[in-house]
N, C-alpha and C positions, 0 to 999 in steps of 0.2 A: 498570599494575597496579591503580590505584585504581578504574578503570572496571570491571575484571573483578571486583573485590571486590563492587561494588554489584550486578553481574549475579548473582553467586553467592548473594547474600542474597535475591534475588527468588524467591518461591514460585510455581511454575506452578499456577494455579488451574483446577479443572474449570469447564466452562461453567456459566452460571447455571441452565440447565435440568437439567444433570446434578446440580448441588448440590441443587436442589429435589427431584429424584427420590431422592437418597440420604437426605435428611432425612425424606422421606415413609415410608420403609420401617420396618416394625415388627419383622419377623422375618428378612428376607433381608439378608445382608451382601454383601461384594464377591465372595464365592464360595459362594453357597448359604445354607442355614440350618444353624447349628451350635449345639451346647450339650451339656450333660451329660444323657444319657437319664434319664428319670424325675424330673429336676429342671427345668432351663431348657428342655430339649427333651422335650416331653411327647407322649403318645399322641394327645391331642386336636389339638395343633398339626400333627403329621405327617399324621394321617388327614384333617384338614380341608384341608390343602394338596392331598392327593390328590383329594378331592372337588371342590375348586375347579379343579384342573387339568383334570379330566374335563369340567366344565361349560364352561370357557373354550376349551380346546384340542381337546377331543373325540377323544382318542386311542383307538384300538381295540387296538393292540398296543404293548407297552412292553418295552424291554430294561432289565434290572436288573443291575448289578454292584456289588461291595462291596470294601472293603479287608479287613484281617485282624482287626479288632476283634471281640471276642466279642459286643458289643451289636448287631452288624449283623443278626443273625437276628431279634431282637425288633422292630427298626425296619422290617425287611422286612414283618413281620406288620402293623405299624401302617399301612404304606403300602397294603397290599392291602385293609385294612379300609375305607379311604376310597374306593376305586374300586368301581364296581358290577360285577356278574358279566358285563357285556358287554365288559369290558376284559380282555385276555389279557396276563399278565405272565410273561415268561421270565427266570429268574434264571440268569445265566451264571457266577455265583460270583466268586471273587477274581481281579480283573484290574486292571491300571493304568487310570486314568481316561481316558488317551489312546486306549484301545481302543474307546471308545464310538462315535465317528464311523464306525469300520470296521464295527462290529456293525450300526449303523443302516443303513448303505449296503448291506452284503452280505446281511443277513438280513431286510431290509425291515420295520423297525419304524417306528411313527409318532413315537416320542420315546424318550428314555432317562432313567433315574434312577440316580445314583451314590450309594451309601451310604458316606460317608467323611468324616472330619474332617482329611484331608490330613496336614499337619505337626503338628497339635495333639496334646497328650498323649493317652494311651490312654483316659482316662475320658471324653473328648469323642467325639461322633459327629455326623453331619449328613447332609443330602441335597443333591444338586446336580441341577437339572433341565436337561436337554439337549434342544434342538429337533431336528427330523427331519434337519436339515443338519449336526448334530454340534456346534453352537455353544451356549453358555450363553444362557439367556433374556434378552431385553432388560429393562432396568429397568422400562419401562412395563408389560410383561407381569407381572413379579413384583409390582408394586404392585396390578395388577388382581386377581391371585390373592389377595393379602392382604385387599383390600377384600371379596372374595367370601367369604372365610373367616368374616367377622363374622356372616353370616346363613345360611350353608349348613348343611344337615343331612347325616348319613351315610346311605349306601344300606341298604335293608332286607336285600339279598342282596349280599354282598361278592365281590370277585374272588378267584381262587385263583392261587397262584404255582406255575409249573412249572419244574423244574430242567433245565438243558441244559449239555452239555459242548462245544457247537459253538463257543462264543466264544473259547476258548483257541486252538483250531486256526486260526480266522480271523485272530486277532491275530498269532500266531506266523508264519503264512504271509505276512502283510503285512510284518513286520519282516525276514523272510528275503528278500523281494522287493526291499528297498532296501539290503540289506547286501552291499556289495562292499568291505568294509574288509580291509586286509592286517594281520591281528592280530600278525604276527611282529615288528612294530616296537615292541610294547608289553608291559610287565609290569604287570598290572593288580591293584589291590586294590579290591574292589567291596563297598559297604555298601548293602544294600537296605532298611535301617531296619526290618527284620522286617515289611515291608509288602507292598503289592500286587505289587511286581516280583520277589519272592523266587524264584519258580519260573521265570518266563519269562526273566529275565536270565541265570540259570545255564544253562538250555537253549540260549539264543542264543549265549553265549560258548563253552561247551564244545563245541558243534557245530562251532566253527571251530578246535578244538584250540589255543585261546589259552592263554597263561600267565596264570593268574588265581587270586587268593585271595579267598574270600568270607567276609564277616563280617556280623553282624546279619541272618542269613538263615534263622532258625528261629523263625517266629512261633508264639506260643502263645495268642493272643487278647488278651493283656494287655501285651505288650512292644513294640508298635509305637512307633517313634520314641524308644524308651528308650535314652538315652545313645548315640544313633546317628542316622544320617540327615543330610539336607541342612542341618538347623538345628543339628546338634550333631556336628561333625566331629572332635572331640578323639580319640576312640577310633580312628577311621580313620587320623588322622595318626600316632598312637602305634604303630599296627600296621605302617605303611609303612616301607620302607627307602629311602634315597636312590636316585633313579633309577627308582623305581616311579611309576605314575600312579594317583591315587586317584579313584574314582567313587562318588558319593553321591546316592542318591535320597531322596525323602520318602515319607510313608506311602502316598499314592495314586500315586506315581511320575510326577507331572506336572512335578516339578522335577529339575534336575540341578545339583549343585555339584561341582566337581572340585578335587583337590589336585595341584599340579604336582610335577615331579620333584625340586624342592627342598623339598617338604613345605609349600608355601605355598598358602593357599586361593585358588582361582580361581573367583570368583562369576559370576553371569550377565553382568555387564559384560564380563569377559574373554572369556567364551565367545561372546557376541554379536559382539565385535570380531573374533575369529577367524573366525566364520562369515561375517560381512560381507565380510571380505577374500577368503575362499575363494569365496563366491558371486559376488563382483564379478569375480574373476580368471577364473572359469569361465562368465561371461556369464549368470548366473542371478539377479542382484540387480536386480529390476525397478526402473526409475527411480532407481537408486542410492540407494534410500530404506531407512531403518532406523527402526523405532518402538521407543521405550523409555519409561520412566516418570520422574517427577520424582525418584525415588530414585537414579537413575544417578549415578555418581561424576563429578566434574568432569573427571578425567583421561580418562574414557570419552568425554565430549563433545569434548575436545581431539583424541582419537584419531580420532573420526568426522570432525571438521573437517579434520584433516591429510590424510585420504584423499578429501576432497571428497564425502563421503556426505551425503545430505539427512536430517538427524536430526529426527524428529517426536516430541514428548513428550506423554504422557497422564497422567491421574491414576493412582494406584496401583491395580492390579487387572488381571489378565491379560485379563479380558473387555473392558476398555477398550482394551487393546493390540490385541486382535483386531478390535474395531470400527474403530479408527483405521487398521489395516492395510487393511481393506476400502475405507475412504473414500479412502485415498491410493494404492491399488493397490500396496501394499508386500508383499513375500513374506516378510520377516524382521522379527520384533519380539520383545520380551521384557522381563523384569524382572531386576533385580539379584539377586532371590531365587532365580533359576534357572528360572522359567517362560519357556520360549522356544518360539516358534511359527515353523514353516516351512510356509507355507500351501500350497505345492505338494504337500505330503504330507498335512497335517491342518489343520483350522481351529482347533485348540486345542493347547496345549502338551503335550508328551509327553517325559518324561525319557529314554526308551530311544531315541526317534528322535534327540533331541539328542545322546545318547551316540554313536550311529553316525555322525552328521554331523560331530561334533567329531573323532573318530578319522580319518574320511575326509579332513578338512581338514588334519590333521597329516600324514597320508600324502602328501597333495598337495604340501605345502610342504617335506616331508622335514625336519621340525624337531620339537623337543619343545615342550610347552606352556610350560615355563619360559622357553625361548629366545624363543618368539613374544612372550610378554608383555613380556619385557625390551626387545625391539626395537620394540614397537608401542603400548604403553599404559603410561603412568606415572600410577598412581592416587594421589589425595590420601588421607592418613590419614582414616579414617572410623569412627565408632562409632554403634551403634544400641542404645539402652537401652529396655526395656519396663517401664513402671510399671503395677502392677496397680491396677484400679479396681473399685469396687463396681458402678458403672454407667457406661456411656460418657458422656463429657462432652457437654453440649449446645453449640450453635453459639456462644452468648455466652461460655461458659466457655472454649472452645477459642480463641476470638478474644482473650480476655484473656491467656491464657498466651502466645499468639504475640506480644502486645504486650510482655510481660515479656521474651521472648527478643529481640525487636527492639531494645528499649532497652539490653539487655546487649550485643548485638552492636555497637551504636553506641559504647557506653562503652569496649569493649575493642578497637574497630576491627578486628573479626574478619576475617582473611584466609581466608574460607571461607563456609560457609552452615549453616543449620539447617533442619530440617523436622519439624514436630510435628503429629501426626494421631492420630485414633482408629484402632485396629485394625478392619478390616472383618470379622474372624472371631472375636475374643475380647474380653473386657472389659479392654483394655489401652490405655494411652497410649504411642504409639511416638515416641521422641525421637531424631532422627538429627542428628549434628553432624559436620561435615567441615571440615578446615582444612589449610593448606599444610604445617604440621609438627605432630607428635604432641603436643608440649608445649602449644602454643596450643590444640589441640583438647581436650586433657584439662582444662586450666584453665577454658576456657569451659564445657565440659560439666559439670564439678563444680559451678561456681557456678550454672549454669542449673538443675541438678537440685535444689539446695538451695532455690532460689526457687520452683520448681514444686511441690515437696513441701510447702513452707511454705504455699502457696496452697491446695493440696488438703486439707491438714490443718486 
């Protein structure tokens, strides 16, 4: 037991080159550039990103999609102002971010841009840059773009944006092509977070004559993620009745969090465990390998070990999961937050693909999600607390706080672990604590938060 405790307290660190890349970035986080439009996310930043992208990547045709935020329109204009008239931009409108690889492949664009702030509150927005293969840009390319922004000017004649309805048709056809789920087994309650999935998930499910209730499915430009979605499941749980299965997406629908038939949250760890078992049983799990991040629960790691899966851990961020999957020839990877990638279908996470695969796995095993998790994964109690910051902590400040936590874990002989890091998308300090029992977790977390807030103040 003591040996395991020591292991749990170890933090899986990024490689030195990755840490250097992360510290060099001024605008890009772990998932594009985000901020509050007209405040931290300005027209100058967005337009200069576009101009720098044109200089470095030289695209001639760009696919553009958005989520449901009212600020998407003005950001699209800022984007077009930075590209010259030689660049053709097609706006396919509101679509889940996972649709982008399909648009790039089927409609022959050079790159894609997604206007979204994903799970963040509606006042935020952002841009994600996607390469021709459908993957997020490498850190080195993002750093090069930022360096170019310092000196580049804007074009005298800007690009224009053309609207197109072809994107929805292409994405829906793709989902239909992989959908062989028997929906009769399920009674669904679906929360689309008033976000990108609101239309396509309804069409997809109702086409199958499924039994389904839809909530948070009427976007008005300001209510994305409002008391809903993958990061706020309380309303979904309160809407459900025992025996129903809850489905929750985030704003750009690249995440899926589920609520099992006992009204318990099933996060990405549970879903990945289910999919790993299913893909292994059906001879689709290459090298018996699964990729996850350091946020994964200890119980998830035990579940992977019990099945003799090769578990590979990465820093937080689905782009790092995707990179590791390529490196290790793995087809399945993801995050506890619900970003899950099945690379035989897409090179990025897509909540609707995960939704279909999960139901297909439950069909295959002829079981419920609640019963599967009871038999296959025993999760440690875990809490994640976000502390608001004026500015992200620098390397020295973060190291000092980790020293505080390490000293406290030794003092309390914590049977668990902690993970403290800057958010990659917001000015937040994320503090994760995990312990064998809830009382020990709560006591350690309470004392740790007092010490961290004392240092910050």
